[in-house]
Each structure stands twice: as structure tokens, then as C-alpha cells.
mmCIF file as gemmi writes it, N, C-alpha and C atoms, coordinates in Angstrom:
data_model
loop_
_atom_site.group_PDB
_atom_site.id
_atom_site.type_symbol
_atom_site.label_atom_id
_atom_site.label_alt_id
_atom_site.label_comp_id
_atom_site.label_asym_id
_atom_site.label_entity_id
_atom_site.label_seq_id
_atom_site.pdbx_PDB_ins_code
_atom_site.Cartn_x
_atom_site.Cartn_y
_atom_site.Cartn_z
_atom_site.occupancy
_atom_site.B_iso_or_equiv
_atom_site.pdbx_formal_charge
_atom_site.auth_seq_id
_atom_site.auth_asym_id
_atom_site.pdbx_PDB_model_num
ATOM 1 N N . UNK Axp A 1 ? 114.966 170.034 -2.778 1 0 ? 1 A 1
ATOM 2 C CA . UNK Axp A 1 ? 113.982 169.765 -3.81 1 0 ? 1 A 1
ATOM 3 C C . UNK Axp A 1 ? 112.535 169.885 -3.313 1 0 ? 1 A 1
ATOM 4 N N . UNK Axp A 2 ? 111.768 170.593 -3.972 1 0 ? 2 A 1
ATOM 5 C CA . UNK Axp A 2 ? 110.329 170.765 -3.634 1 0 ? 2 A 1
ATOM 6 C C . UNK Axp A 2 ? 109.455 169.816 -4.363 1 0 ? 2 A 1
ATOM 7 N N . UNK Axp A 3 ? 108.648 169.114 -3.759 1 0 ? 3 A 1
ATOM 8 C CA . UNK Axp A 3 ? 107.745 168.11 -4.317 1 0 ? 3 A 1
ATOM 9 C C . UNK Axp A 3 ? 106.454 168.834 -4.797 1 0 ? 3 A 1
ATOM 10 N N . UNK Axp A 4 ? 105.859 168.303 -5.848 1 0 ? 4 A 1
ATOM 11 C CA . UNK Axp A 4 ? 104.591 168.728 -6.295 1 0 ? 4 A 1
ATOM 12 C C . UNK Axp A 4 ? 103.489 168.468 -5.308 1 0 ? 4 A 1
ATOM 13 N N . UNK Axp A 5 ? 102.594 169.445 -5.111 1 0 ? 5 A 1
ATOM 14 C CA . UNK Axp A 5 ? 101.354 169.202 -4.311 1 0 ? 5 A 1
ATOM 15 C C . UNK Axp A 5 ? 100.238 169.47 -5.307 1 0 ? 5 A 1
ATOM 16 N N . UNK Axp A 6 ? 99.797 168.391 -5.846 1 0 ? 6 A 1
ATOM 17 C CA . UNK Axp A 6 ? 98.732 168.496 -6.868 1 0 ? 6 A 1
ATOM 18 C C . UNK Axp A 6 ? 97.34 168.531 -6.186 1 0 ? 6 A 1
ATOM 19 N N . UNK Axp A 7 ? 96.494 169.253 -6.793 1 0 ? 7 A 1
ATOM 20 C CA . UNK Axp A 7 ? 95.096 169.255 -6.326 1 0 ? 7 A 1
ATOM 21 C C . UNK Axp A 7 ? 94.184 169.303 -7.679 1 0 ? 7 A 1
ATOM 22 N N . UNK Axp A 8 ? 92.982 168.958 -7.494 1 0 ? 8 A 1
ATOM 23 C CA . UNK Axp A 8 ? 92.146 168.904 -8.663 1 0 ? 8 A 1
ATOM 24 C C . UNK Axp A 8 ? 91.216 170.094 -8.48 1 0 ? 8 A 1
ATOM 25 N N . UNK Axp A 9 ? 90.911 170.809 -9.545 1 0 ? 9 A 1
ATOM 26 C CA . UNK Axp A 9 ? 90.009 171.944 -9.486 1 0 ? 9 A 1
ATOM 27 C C . UNK Axp A 9 ? 88.805 171.658 -10.397 1 0 ? 9 A 1
ATOM 28 N N . UNK Axp A 10 ? 87.636 171.855 -9.828 1 0 ? 10 A 1
ATOM 29 C CA . UNK Axp A 10 ? 86.331 171.633 -10.482 1 0 ? 10 A 1
ATOM 30 C C . UNK Axp A 10 ? 85.549 172.882 -10.508 1 0 ? 10 A 1
ATOM 31 N N . UNK Axp A 11 ? 84.788 173.05 -11.59 1 0 ? 11 A 1
ATOM 32 C CA . UNK Axp A 11 ? 83.84 174.181 -11.673 1 0 ? 11 A 1
ATOM 33 C C . UNK Axp A 11 ? 82.446 173.654 -11.451 1 0 ? 11 A 1
ATOM 34 N N . UNK Axp A 12 ? 81.611 174.567 -10.887 1 0 ? 12 A 1
ATOM 35 C CA . UNK Axp A 12 ? 80.19 174.252 -10.622 1 0 ? 12 A 1
ATOM 36 C C . UNK Axp A 12 ? 79.408 174.368 -11.911 1 0 ? 12 A 1
ATOM 37 N N . UNK Axp A 13 ? 78.465 173.467 -12.063 1 0 ? 13 A 1
ATOM 38 C CA . UNK Axp A 13 ? 77.538 173.674 -13.196 1 0 ? 13 A 1
ATOM 39 C C . UNK Axp A 13 ? 76.325 174.409 -12.782 1 0 ? 13 A 1
ATOM 40 N N . UNK Axp A 14 ? 76.165 174.612 -11.527 1 0 ? 14 A 1
ATOM 41 C CA . UNK Axp A 14 ? 75.024 175.318 -10.922 1 0 ? 14 A 1
ATOM 42 C C . UNK Axp A 14 ? 75.286 176.787 -10.561 1 0 ? 14 A 1
ATOM 43 N N . UNK Axp A 15 ? 76.547 177.041 -10.129 1 0 ? 15 A 1
ATOM 44 C CA . UNK Axp A 15 ? 76.925 178.382 -9.613 1 0 ? 15 A 1
ATOM 45 C C . UNK Axp A 15 ? 77.999 178.931 -10.47 1 0 ? 15 A 1
ATOM 46 N N . UNK Axp A 16 ? 77.712 180.015 -11.16 1 0 ? 16 A 1
ATOM 47 C CA . UNK Axp A 16 ? 78.756 180.679 -12.021 1 0 ? 16 A 1
ATOM 48 C C . UNK Axp A 16 ? 79.931 181.079 -11.262 1 0 ? 16 A 1
ATOM 49 N N . UNK Axp A 17 ? 81.111 180.85 -11.799 1 0 ? 17 A 1
ATOM 50 C CA . UNK Axp A 17 ? 82.397 181.298 -11.25 1 0 ? 17 A 1
ATOM 51 C C . UNK Axp A 17 ? 82.703 180.755 -9.868 1 0 ? 17 A 1
ATOM 52 N N . UNK Axp A 18 ? 82.206 179.588 -9.574 1 0 ? 18 A 1
ATOM 53 C CA . UNK Axp A 18 ? 82.408 178.915 -8.316 1 0 ? 18 A 1
ATOM 54 C C . UNK Axp A 18 ? 83.225 177.617 -8.588 1 0 ? 18 A 1
ATOM 55 N N . UNK Axp A 19 ? 84.307 177.473 -7.79 1 0 ? 19 A 1
ATOM 56 C CA . UNK Axp A 19 ? 85.272 176.337 -7.981 1 0 ? 19 A 1
ATOM 57 C C . UNK Axp A 19 ? 85.538 175.649 -6.734 1 0 ? 19 A 1
ATOM 58 N N . UNK Axp A 20 ? 85.688 174.301 -6.829 1 0 ? 20 A 1
ATOM 59 C CA . UNK Axp A 20 ? 85.957 173.463 -5.734 1 0 ? 20 A 1
ATOM 60 C C . UNK Axp A 20 ? 87.279 172.801 -5.918 1 0 ? 20 A 1
ATOM 61 N N . UNK Axp A 21 ? 88.169 172.962 -4.928 1 0 ? 21 A 1
ATOM 62 C CA . UNK Axp A 21 ? 89.552 172.346 -4.978 1 0 ? 21 A 1
ATOM 63 C C . UNK Axp A 21 ? 89.506 171.12 -4.073 1 0 ? 21 A 1
ATOM 64 N N . UNK Axp A 22 ? 90.001 170.014 -4.505 1 0 ? 22 A 1
ATOM 65 C CA . UNK Axp A 22 ? 90.095 168.804 -3.671 1 0 ? 22 A 1
ATOM 66 C C . UNK Axp A 22 ? 91.612 168.266 -3.847 1 0 ? 22 A 1
ATOM 67 N N . UNK Axp A 23 ? 92.085 167.593 -2.746 1 0 ? 23 A 1
ATOM 68 C CA . UNK Axp A 23 ? 93.469 167.111 -2.917 1 0 ? 23 A 1
ATOM 69 C C . UNK Axp A 23 ? 93.66 165.972 -3.827 1 0 ? 23 A 1
ATOM 70 N N . UNK Axp A 24 ? 92.673 165.163 -4.149 1 0 ? 24 A 1
ATOM 71 C CA . UNK Axp A 24 ? 92.739 164.031 -5.047 1 0 ? 24 A 1
ATOM 72 C C . UNK Axp A 24 ? 91.662 164.05 -6.101 1 0 ? 24 A 1
ATOM 73 N N . UNK Axp A 25 ? 92.005 163.856 -7.28 1 0 ? 25 A 1
ATOM 74 C CA . UNK Axp A 25 ? 90.963 163.828 -8.397 1 0 ? 25 A 1
ATOM 75 C C . UNK Axp A 25 ? 89.823 162.864 -8.07 1 0 ? 25 A 1
ATOM 76 N N . UNK Axp A 26 ? 88.626 163.424 -8.203 1 0 ? 26 A 1
ATOM 77 C CA . UNK Axp A 26 ? 87.31 162.679 -8.076 1 0 ? 26 A 1
ATOM 78 C C . UNK Axp A 26 ? 87.086 162.165 -6.621 1 0 ? 26 A 1
ATOM 79 N N . UNK Axp A 27 ? 87.815 162.708 -5.584 1 0 ? 27 A 1
ATOM 80 C CA . UNK Axp A 27 ? 87.603 162.346 -4.214 1 0 ? 27 A 1
ATOM 81 C C . UNK Axp A 27 ? 86.887 163.413 -3.495 1 0 ? 27 A 1
ATOM 82 N N . UNK Axp A 28 ? 85.635 163.371 -3.377 1 0 ? 28 A 1
ATOM 83 C CA . UNK Axp A 28 ? 84.802 164.405 -2.664 1 0 ? 28 A 1
ATOM 84 C C . UNK Axp A 28 ? 84.362 163.919 -1.287 1 0 ? 28 A 1
ATOM 85 N N . UNK Axp A 29 ? 85.084 162.929 -0.751 1 0 ? 29 A 1
ATOM 86 C CA . UNK Axp A 29 ? 84.587 162.293 0.511 1 0 ? 29 A 1
ATOM 87 C C . UNK Axp A 29 ? 84.607 163.257 1.684 1 0 ? 29 A 1
ATOM 88 N N . UNK Axp A 30 ? 85.416 164.22 1.638 1 0 ? 30 A 1
ATOM 89 C CA . UNK Axp A 30 ? 85.493 165.18 2.797 1 0 ? 30 A 1
ATOM 90 C C . UNK Axp A 30 ? 84.658 166.398 2.573 1 0 ? 30 A 1
ATOM 91 N N . UNK Axp A 31 ? 84.026 166.527 1.429 1 0 ? 31 A 1
ATOM 92 C CA . UNK Axp A 31 ? 83.181 167.721 1.064 1 0 ? 31 A 1
ATOM 93 C C . UNK Axp A 31 ? 81.797 167.528 1.652 1 0 ? 31 A 1
ATOM 94 N N . UNK Axp A 32 ? 81.252 168.436 2.473 1 0 ? 32 A 1
ATOM 95 C CA . UNK Axp A 32 ? 79.933 168.13 3.057 1 0 ? 32 A 1
ATOM 96 C C . UNK Axp A 32 ? 78.864 168.008 1.999 1 0 ? 32 A 1
ATOM 97 N N . UNK Axp A 33 ? 77.948 167.12 2.265 1 0 ? 33 A 1
ATOM 98 C CA . UNK Axp A 33 ? 76.877 166.778 1.325 1 0 ? 33 A 1
ATOM 99 C C . UNK Axp A 33 ? 76.083 168.079 0.885 1 0 ? 33 A 1
ATOM 100 N N . UNK Axp A 34 ? 75.637 168.938 1.824 1 0 ? 34 A 1
ATOM 101 C CA . UNK Axp A 34 ? 74.91 170.099 1.446 1 0 ? 34 A 1
ATOM 102 C C . UNK Axp A 34 ? 75.705 170.982 0.4 1 0 ? 34 A 1
ATOM 103 N N . UNK Axp A 35 ? 76.977 171.095 0.659 1 0 ? 35 A 1
ATOM 104 C CA . UNK Axp A 35 ? 77.878 171.796 -0.327 1 0 ? 35 A 1
ATOM 105 C C . UNK Axp A 35 ? 77.859 171.142 -1.703 1 0 ? 35 A 1
ATOM 106 N N . UNK Axp A 36 ? 77.97 169.825 -1.735 1 0 ? 36 A 1
ATOM 107 C CA . UNK Axp A 36 ? 77.941 169.084 -3.044 1 0 ? 36 A 1
ATOM 108 C C . UNK Axp A 36 ? 76.553 169.366 -3.733 1 0 ? 36 A 1
ATOM 109 N N . UNK Axp A 37 ? 75.53 169.331 -2.993 1 0 ? 37 A 1
ATOM 110 C CA . UNK Axp A 37 ? 74.167 169.465 -3.565 1 0 ? 37 A 1
ATOM 111 C C . UNK Axp A 37 ? 74.116 170.871 -4.176 1 0 ? 37 A 1
ATOM 112 N N . UNK Axp A 38 ? 74.621 171.899 -3.447 1 0 ? 38 A 1
ATOM 113 C CA . UNK Axp A 38 ? 74.558 173.242 -3.901 1 0 ? 38 A 1
ATOM 114 C C . UNK Axp A 38 ? 75.449 173.465 -5.177 1 0 ? 38 A 1
ATOM 115 N N . UNK Axp A 39 ? 76.658 172.708 -5.154 1 0 ? 39 A 1
ATOM 116 C CA . UNK Axp A 39 ? 77.645 172.8 -6.202 1 0 ? 39 A 1
ATOM 117 C C . UNK Axp A 39 ? 77.17 172.202 -7.484 1 0 ? 39 A 1
ATOM 118 N N . UNK Axp A 40 ? 76.507 171.023 -7.326 1 0 ? 40 A 1
ATOM 119 C CA . UNK Axp A 40 ? 76.011 170.327 -8.509 1 0 ? 40 A 1
ATOM 120 C C . UNK Axp A 40 ? 77.162 169.325 -8.998 1 0 ? 40 A 1
ATOM 121 N N . UNK Axp A 41 ? 76.985 168.653 -10.093 1 0 ? 41 A 1
ATOM 122 C CA . UNK Axp A 41 ? 77.948 167.726 -10.565 1 0 ? 41 A 1
ATOM 123 C C . UNK Axp A 41 ? 79.253 168.433 -10.959 1 0 ? 41 A 1
ATOM 124 N N . UNK Axp A 42 ? 80.34 168.097 -10.256 1 0 ? 42 A 1
ATOM 125 C CA . UNK Axp A 42 ? 81.551 168.858 -10.504 1 0 ? 42 A 1
ATOM 126 C C . UNK Axp A 42 ? 82.131 168.557 -11.935 1 0 ? 42 A 1
ATOM 127 N N . UNK Axp A 43 ? 82.677 169.566 -12.634 1 0 ? 43 A 1
ATOM 128 C CA . UNK Axp A 43 ? 83.227 169.433 -13.922 1 0 ? 43 A 1
ATOM 129 C C . UNK Axp A 43 ? 84.771 169.702 -13.787 1 0 ? 43 A 1
ATOM 130 N N . UNK Axp A 44 ? 85.574 168.779 -14.052 1 0 ? 44 A 1
ATOM 131 C CA . UNK Axp A 44 ? 87.062 168.968 -13.886 1 0 ? 44 A 1
ATOM 132 C C . UNK Axp A 44 ? 87.575 170.122 -14.819 1 0 ? 44 A 1
ATOM 133 N N . UNK Axp A 45 ? 88.291 170.985 -14.183 1 0 ? 45 A 1
ATOM 134 C CA . UNK Axp A 45 ? 88.974 172.137 -15.009 1 0 ? 45 A 1
ATOM 135 C C . UNK Axp A 45 ? 90.319 171.651 -15.243 1 0 ? 45 A 1
ATOM 136 N N . UNK Axp A 46 ? 91.079 171.345 -14.155 1 0 ? 46 A 1
ATOM 137 C CA . UNK Axp A 46 ? 92.447 171.032 -14.324 1 0 ? 46 A 1
ATOM 138 C C . UNK Axp A 46 ? 93.052 170.463 -12.997 1 0 ? 46 A 1
ATOM 139 N N . UNK Axp A 47 ? 94.235 169.84 -13.168 1 0 ? 47 A 1
ATOM 140 C CA . UNK Axp A 47 ? 95.018 169.462 -12.074 1 0 ? 47 A 1
ATOM 141 C C . UNK Axp A 47 ? 96.022 170.559 -11.823 1 0 ? 47 A 1
ATOM 142 N N . UNK Axp A 48 ? 96.356 171.061 -10.624 1 0 ? 48 A 1
ATOM 143 C CA . UNK Axp A 48 ? 97.161 172.13 -10.44 1 0 ? 48 A 1
ATOM 144 C C . UNK Axp A 48 ? 98.202 171.848 -9.315 1 0 ? 48 A 1
ATOM 145 N N . UNK Axp A 49 ? 99.47 172.213 -9.579 1 0 ? 49 A 1
ATOM 146 C CA . UNK Axp A 49 ? 100.549 172.09 -8.605 1 0 ? 49 A 1
ATOM 147 C C . UNK Axp A 49 ? 100.625 173.331 -7.747 1 0 ? 49 A 1
ATOM 148 N N . UNK Axp A 50 ? 100.249 173.196 -6.448 1 0 ? 50 A 1
ATOM 149 C CA . UNK Axp A 50 ? 100.314 174.349 -5.477 1 0 ? 50 A 1
ATOM 150 C C . UNK Axp A 50 ? 101.7 174.742 -5.196 1 0 ? 50 A 1
ATOM 151 N N . UNK Axp A 51 ? 102.668 173.86 -5.39 1 0 ? 51 A 1
ATOM 152 C CA . UNK Axp A 51 ? 104.091 174.217 -5.168 1 0 ? 51 A 1
ATOM 153 C C . UNK Axp A 51 ? 104.773 174.727 -6.392 1 0 ? 51 A 1
ATOM 154 N N . UNK Axp A 52 ? 104.126 174.766 -7.497 1 0 ? 52 A 1
ATOM 155 C CA . UNK Axp A 52 ? 104.744 175.277 -8.733 1 0 ? 52 A 1
ATOM 156 C C . UNK Axp A 52 ? 104.779 176.817 -8.783 1 0 ? 52 A 1
ATOM 157 N N . UNK Axp A 53 ? 105.286 177.239 -9.953 1 0 ? 53 A 1
ATOM 158 C CA . UNK Axp A 53 ? 105.428 178.755 -10.096 1 0 ? 53 A 1
ATOM 159 C C . UNK Axp A 53 ? 104.239 179.427 -10.617 1 0 ? 53 A 1
ATOM 160 N N . UNK Axp A 54 ? 103.336 178.718 -11.156 1 0 ? 54 A 1
ATOM 161 C CA . UNK Axp A 54 ? 102.086 179.324 -11.796 1 0 ? 54 A 1
ATOM 162 C C . UNK Axp A 54 ? 101.136 179.768 -10.714 1 0 ? 54 A 1
ATOM 163 N N . UNK Axp A 55 ? 100.773 181.029 -10.837 1 0 ? 55 A 1
ATOM 164 C CA . UNK Axp A 55 ? 99.826 181.519 -9.75 1 0 ? 55 A 1
ATOM 165 C C . UNK Axp A 55 ? 98.362 181.107 -10.013 1 0 ? 55 A 1
ATOM 166 N N . UNK Axp A 56 ? 97.583 181.096 -8.934 1 0 ? 56 A 1
ATOM 167 C CA . UNK Axp A 56 ? 96.119 180.996 -9.111 1 0 ? 56 A 1
ATOM 168 C C . UNK Axp A 56 ? 95.549 182.362 -9.39 1 0 ? 56 A 1
ATOM 169 N N . UNK Axp A 57 ? 94.582 182.475 -10.185 1 0 ? 57 A 1
ATOM 170 C CA . UNK Axp A 57 ? 94.005 183.819 -10.6 1 0 ? 57 A 1
ATOM 171 C C . UNK Axp A 57 ? 93.319 184.499 -9.426 1 0 ? 57 A 1
ATOM 172 N N . UNK Axp A 58 ? 92.392 183.825 -8.795 1 0 ? 58 A 1
ATOM 173 C CA . UNK Axp A 58 ? 91.651 184.52 -7.701 1 0 ? 58 A 1
ATOM 174 C C . UNK Axp A 58 ? 91.644 183.791 -6.366 1 0 ? 58 A 1
ATOM 175 N N . UNK Axp A 59 ? 92.739 183.144 -6.058 1 0 ? 59 A 1
ATOM 176 C CA . UNK Axp A 59 ? 92.916 182.425 -4.859 1 0 ? 59 A 1
ATOM 177 C C . UNK Axp A 59 ? 94.374 182.458 -4.43 1 0 ? 59 A 1
ATOM 178 N N . UNK Axp A 60 ? 94.613 182.48 -3.133 1 0 ? 60 A 1
ATOM 179 C CA . UNK Axp A 60 ? 95.905 182.438 -2.596 1 0 ? 60 A 1
ATOM 180 C C . UNK Axp A 60 ? 96.384 180.938 -2.397 1 0 ? 60 A 1
ATOM 181 N N . UNK Axp A 61 ? 97.545 180.627 -3.018 1 0 ? 61 A 1
ATOM 182 C CA . UNK Axp A 61 ? 97.958 179.243 -3.033 1 0 ? 61 A 1
ATOM 183 C C . UNK Axp A 61 ? 98.135 178.664 -1.626 1 0 ? 61 A 1
ATOM 184 N N . UNK Axp A 62 ? 98.669 179.515 -0.694 1 0 ? 62 A 1
ATOM 185 C CA . UNK Axp A 62 ? 98.932 179.025 0.641 1 0 ? 62 A 1
ATOM 186 C C . UNK Axp A 62 ? 97.588 178.807 1.393 1 0 ? 62 A 1
ATOM 187 N N . UNK Axp A 63 ? 96.597 179.67 1.089 1 0 ? 63 A 1
ATOM 188 C CA . UNK Axp A 63 ? 95.303 179.489 1.786 1 0 ? 63 A 1
ATOM 189 C C . UNK Axp A 63 ? 94.661 178.261 1.277 1 0 ? 63 A 1
ATOM 190 N N . UNK Axp A 64 ? 94.729 177.986 -0.043 1 0 ? 64 A 1
ATOM 191 C CA . UNK Axp A 64 ? 94.185 176.773 -0.661 1 0 ? 64 A 1
ATOM 192 C C . UNK Axp A 64 ? 94.858 175.506 -0.01 1 0 ? 64 A 1
ATOM 193 N N . UNK Axp A 65 ? 96.123 175.581 0.055 1 0 ? 65 A 1
ATOM 194 C CA . UNK Axp A 65 ? 96.871 174.439 0.634 1 0 ? 65 A 1
ATOM 195 C C . UNK Axp A 65 ? 96.492 174.147 2.064 1 0 ? 65 A 1
ATOM 196 N N . UNK Axp A 66 ? 96.368 175.253 2.854 1 0 ? 66 A 1
ATOM 197 C CA . UNK Axp A 66 ? 96.005 175.13 4.256 1 0 ? 66 A 1
ATOM 198 C C . UNK Axp A 66 ? 94.633 174.515 4.433 1 0 ? 66 A 1
ATOM 199 N N . UNK Axp A 67 ? 93.609 175.05 3.637 1 0 ? 67 A 1
ATOM 200 C CA . UNK Axp A 67 ? 92.219 174.467 3.691 1 0 ? 67 A 1
ATOM 201 C C . UNK Axp A 67 ? 92.268 173.019 3.223 1 0 ? 67 A 1
ATOM 202 N N . UNK Axp A 68 ? 92.978 172.676 2.169 1 0 ? 68 A 1
ATOM 203 C CA . UNK Axp A 68 ? 93.028 171.3 1.764 1 0 ? 68 A 1
ATOM 204 C C . UNK Axp A 68 ? 93.466 170.392 2.856 1 0 ? 68 A 1
ATOM 205 N N . UNK Axp A 69 ? 94.492 170.771 3.571 1 0 ? 69 A 1
ATOM 206 C CA . UNK Axp A 69 ? 95.024 170.037 4.664 1 0 ? 69 A 1
ATOM 207 C C . UNK Axp A 69 ? 94.077 169.936 5.885 1 0 ? 69 A 1
ATOM 208 N N . UNK Axp A 70 ? 93.466 171.121 6.196 1 0 ? 70 A 1
ATOM 209 C CA . UNK Axp A 70 ? 92.59 171.155 7.407 1 0 ? 70 A 1
ATOM 210 C C . UNK Axp A 70 ? 91.207 170.544 7.204 1 0 ? 70 A 1
ATOM 211 N N . UNK Axp A 71 ? 90.586 170.869 6.028 1 0 ? 71 A 1
ATOM 212 C CA . UNK Axp A 71 ? 89.184 170.404 5.922 1 0 ? 71 A 1
ATOM 213 C C . UNK Axp A 71 ? 88.941 169.51 4.735 1 0 ? 71 A 1
ATOM 214 N N . UNK Axp A 72 ? 89.941 169.388 3.897 1 0 ? 72 A 1
ATOM 215 C CA . UNK Axp A 72 ? 89.818 168.407 2.785 1 0 ? 72 A 1
ATOM 216 C C . UNK Axp A 72 ? 89.338 169.052 1.551 1 0 ? 72 A 1
ATOM 217 N N . UNK Axp A 73 ? 88.972 170.293 1.482 1 0 ? 73 A 1
ATOM 218 C CA . UNK Axp A 73 ? 88.531 170.953 0.277 1 0 ? 73 A 1
ATOM 219 C C . UNK Axp A 73 ? 88.745 172.485 0.39 1 0 ? 73 A 1
ATOM 220 N N . UNK Axp A 74 ? 88.653 173.249 -0.664 1 0 ? 74 A 1
ATOM 221 C CA . UNK Axp A 74 ? 88.636 174.64 -0.699 1 0 ? 74 A 1
ATOM 222 C C . UNK Axp A 74 ? 87.601 175.128 -1.688 1 0 ? 74 A 1
ATOM 223 N N . UNK Axp A 75 ? 86.721 176.012 -1.343 1 0 ? 75 A 1
ATOM 224 C CA . UNK Axp A 75 ? 85.629 176.531 -2.136 1 0 ? 75 A 1
ATOM 225 C C . UNK Axp A 75 ? 85.99 177.96 -2.589 1 0 ? 75 A 1
ATOM 226 N N . UNK Axp A 76 ? 86.112 178.163 -3.822 1 0 ? 76 A 1
ATOM 227 C CA . UNK Axp A 76 ? 86.37 179.442 -4.392 1 0 ? 76 A 1
ATOM 228 C C . UNK Axp A 76 ? 85.097 180.093 -4.911 1 0 ? 76 A 1
ATOM 229 N N . UNK Axp A 77 ? 84.611 181.161 -4.285 1 0 ? 77 A 1
ATOM 230 C CA . UNK Axp A 77 ? 83.393 181.774 -4.649 1 0 ? 77 A 1
ATOM 231 C C . UNK Axp A 77 ? 83.625 182.919 -5.696 1 0 ? 77 A 1
ATOM 232 N N . UNK Axp A 78 ? 82.62 183.332 -6.473 1 0 ? 78 A 1
ATOM 233 C CA . UNK Axp A 78 ? 82.82 184.362 -7.401 1 0 ? 78 A 1
ATOM 234 C C . UNK Axp A 78 ? 83.101 185.664 -6.71 1 0 ? 78 A 1
ATOM 235 N N . UNK Axp A 79 ? 83.816 186.604 -7.388 1 0 ? 79 A 1
ATOM 236 C CA . UNK Axp A 79 ? 84.105 187.86 -6.796 1 0 ? 79 A 1
ATOM 237 C C . UNK Axp A 79 ? 82.782 188.724 -6.599 1 0 ? 79 A 1
ATOM 238 N N . UNK Axp A 80 ? 82.762 189.531 -5.63 1 0 ? 80 A 1
ATOM 239 C CA . UNK Axp A 80 ? 81.574 190.377 -5.418 1 0 ? 80 A 1
ATOM 240 C C . UNK Axp A 80 ? 81.347 191.271 -6.659 1 0 ? 80 A 1
ATOM 241 N N . UNK Axp A 81 ? 80.162 191.445 -7.04 1 0 ? 81 A 1
ATOM 242 C CA . UNK Axp A 81 ? 79.817 192.292 -8.182 1 0 ? 81 A 1
ATOM 243 C C . UNK Axp A 81 ? 79.682 193.8 -7.76 1 0 ? 81 A 1
ATOM 244 N N . UNK Axp A 82 ? 80.324 194.559 -8.479 1 0 ? 82 A 1
ATOM 245 C CA . UNK Axp A 82 ? 80.301 196.027 -8.228 1 0 ? 82 A 1
ATOM 246 C C . UNK Axp A 82 ? 78.934 196.492 -8.747 1 0 ? 82 A 1
ATOM 247 N N . UNK Axp A 83 ? 78.309 197.43 -8.027 1 0 ? 83 A 1
ATOM 248 C CA . UNK Axp A 83 ? 77.015 197.974 -8.373 1 0 ? 83 A 1
ATOM 249 C C . UNK Axp A 83 ? 77.147 198.658 -9.686 1 0 ? 83 A 1
ATOM 250 N N . UNK Axp A 84 ? 76.222 198.404 -10.598 1 0 ? 84 A 1
ATOM 251 C CA . UNK Axp A 84 ? 76.309 199.119 -11.902 1 0 ? 84 A 1
ATOM 252 C C . UNK Axp A 84 ? 76.119 200.661 -11.742 1 0 ? 84 A 1
ATOM 253 N N . UNK Axp A 85 ? 75.29 201.024 -10.822 1 0 ? 85 A 1
ATOM 254 C CA . UNK Axp A 85 ? 75.107 202.475 -10.488 1 0 ? 85 A 1
ATOM 255 C C . UNK Axp A 85 ? 76.43 203.079 -10.041 1 0 ? 85 A 1
ATOM 256 N N . UNK Axp A 86 ? 77.094 202.418 -9.145 1 0 ? 86 A 1
ATOM 257 C CA . UNK Axp A 86 ? 78.386 202.902 -8.613 1 0 ? 86 A 1
ATOM 258 C C . UNK Axp A 86 ? 79.354 203.09 -9.745 1 0 ? 86 A 1
ATOM 259 N N . UNK Axp A 87 ? 79.515 202.014 -10.638 1 0 ? 87 A 1
ATOM 260 C CA . UNK Axp A 87 ? 80.402 202.04 -11.647 1 0 ? 87 A 1
ATOM 261 C C . UNK Axp A 87 ? 80.155 203.15 -12.651 1 0 ? 87 A 1
ATOM 262 N N . UNK Axp A 88 ? 78.809 203.367 -12.914 1 0 ? 88 A 1
ATOM 263 C CA . UNK Axp A 88 ? 78.434 204.43 -13.838 1 0 ? 88 A 1
ATOM 264 C C . UNK Axp A 88 ? 78.837 205.77 -13.274 1 0 ? 88 A 1
ATOM 265 N N . UNK Axp A 89 ? 78.541 205.978 -11.898 1 0 ? 89 A 1
ATOM 266 C CA . UNK Axp A 89 ? 78.919 207.257 -11.316 1 0 ? 89 A 1
ATOM 267 C C . UNK Axp A 89 ? 80.368 207.507 -11.387 1 0 ? 89 A 1
ATOM 268 N N . UNK Axp A 90 ? 81.191 206.513 -11.159 1 0 ? 90 A 1
ATOM 269 C CA . UNK Axp A 90 ? 82.644 206.571 -11.195 1 0 ? 90 A 1
ATOM 270 C C . UNK Axp A 90 ? 83.062 207.029 -12.631 1 0 ? 90 A 1
ATOM 271 N N . UNK Axp A 91 ? 82.518 206.365 -13.633 1 0 ? 91 A 1
ATOM 272 C CA . UNK Axp A 91 ? 82.84 206.666 -14.985 1 0 ? 91 A 1
ATOM 273 C C . UNK Axp A 91 ? 82.44 208.072 -15.412 1 0 ? 91 A 1
ATOM 274 N N . UNK Axp A 92 ? 81.445 208.714 -14.704 1 0 ? 92 A 1
ATOM 275 C CA . UNK Axp A 92 ? 81.018 210.046 -14.947 1 0 ? 92 A 1
ATOM 276 C C . UNK Axp A 92 ? 81.732 211.041 -14.084 1 0 ? 92 A 1
ATOM 277 N N . UNK Axp A 93 ? 82.568 210.53 -13.158 1 0 ? 93 A 1
ATOM 278 C CA . UNK Axp A 93 ? 83.31 211.38 -12.301 1 0 ? 93 A 1
ATOM 279 C C . UNK Axp A 93 ? 82.583 211.939 -11.126 1 0 ? 93 A 1
ATOM 280 N N . UNK Axp A 94 ? 81.385 211.248 -10.784 1 0 ? 94 A 1
ATOM 281 C CA . UNK Axp A 94 ? 80.543 211.683 -9.711 1 0 ? 94 A 1
ATOM 282 C C . UNK Axp A 94 ? 80.828 210.955 -8.454 1 0 ? 94 A 1
ATOM 283 N N . UNK Axp A 95 ? 81.124 211.63 -7.351 1 0 ? 95 A 1
ATOM 284 C CA . UNK Axp A 95 ? 81.522 211.055 -6.102 1 0 ? 95 A 1
ATOM 285 C C . UNK Axp A 95 ? 80.168 210.649 -5.382 1 0 ? 95 A 1
ATOM 286 N N . UNK Axp A 96 ? 80.227 209.572 -4.566 1 0 ? 96 A 1
ATOM 287 C CA . UNK Axp A 96 ? 79.034 209.199 -3.779 1 0 ? 96 A 1
ATOM 288 C C . UNK Axp A 96 ? 79.025 209.824 -2.485 1 0 ? 96 A 1
């Protein structure tokens, strides 16, 4: 029998598409203060079972679990933005 490994996921009010995962709801004691200042007041998104069948959209569940155990938090940054010029050239069939 596999036990649930819950974590709390918070979104940043300062940084778009930036999420902070912590092992216990509202426990930011292991998150460095400079990171908390950059992140802003955390807004709870959900509690998530890392051992469940539901996938994370832009994070690897094993990596999240490892970081939670090692450092006490996991920071999910926004995906890199593709250059609009590059995207336009691709849509026009132009090679760079």
C-alpha cells in the first residue's frame, strides 16, 4: 500500500507562473527569506498528492519530492518564452 505524500502548492502574487511547493500547508520555515521576499505573499492553489496518479503539469513529481525532502521546498519557475520573431519566422516557413 502506497501512502499519500501531500504537499501544498502556492502561486506567487509578484511573479507570473511561479509556484512554490512546501511539504506542509503554511509552513515556509525552510524557504530562504530572500526567496519569500521575491515570491511575495503566497496564495494557496491546492494540496497535491505526489504519490497519486494525477500528473503535475510542468514539474516532475520525483524531482519535486526529492527537493522537498532535501531542501524543504521546490520552486517552479515559468517556462522560457519563445522569441516572437522566431515564432513568426517558423510560421512563415523561414529557417534561421
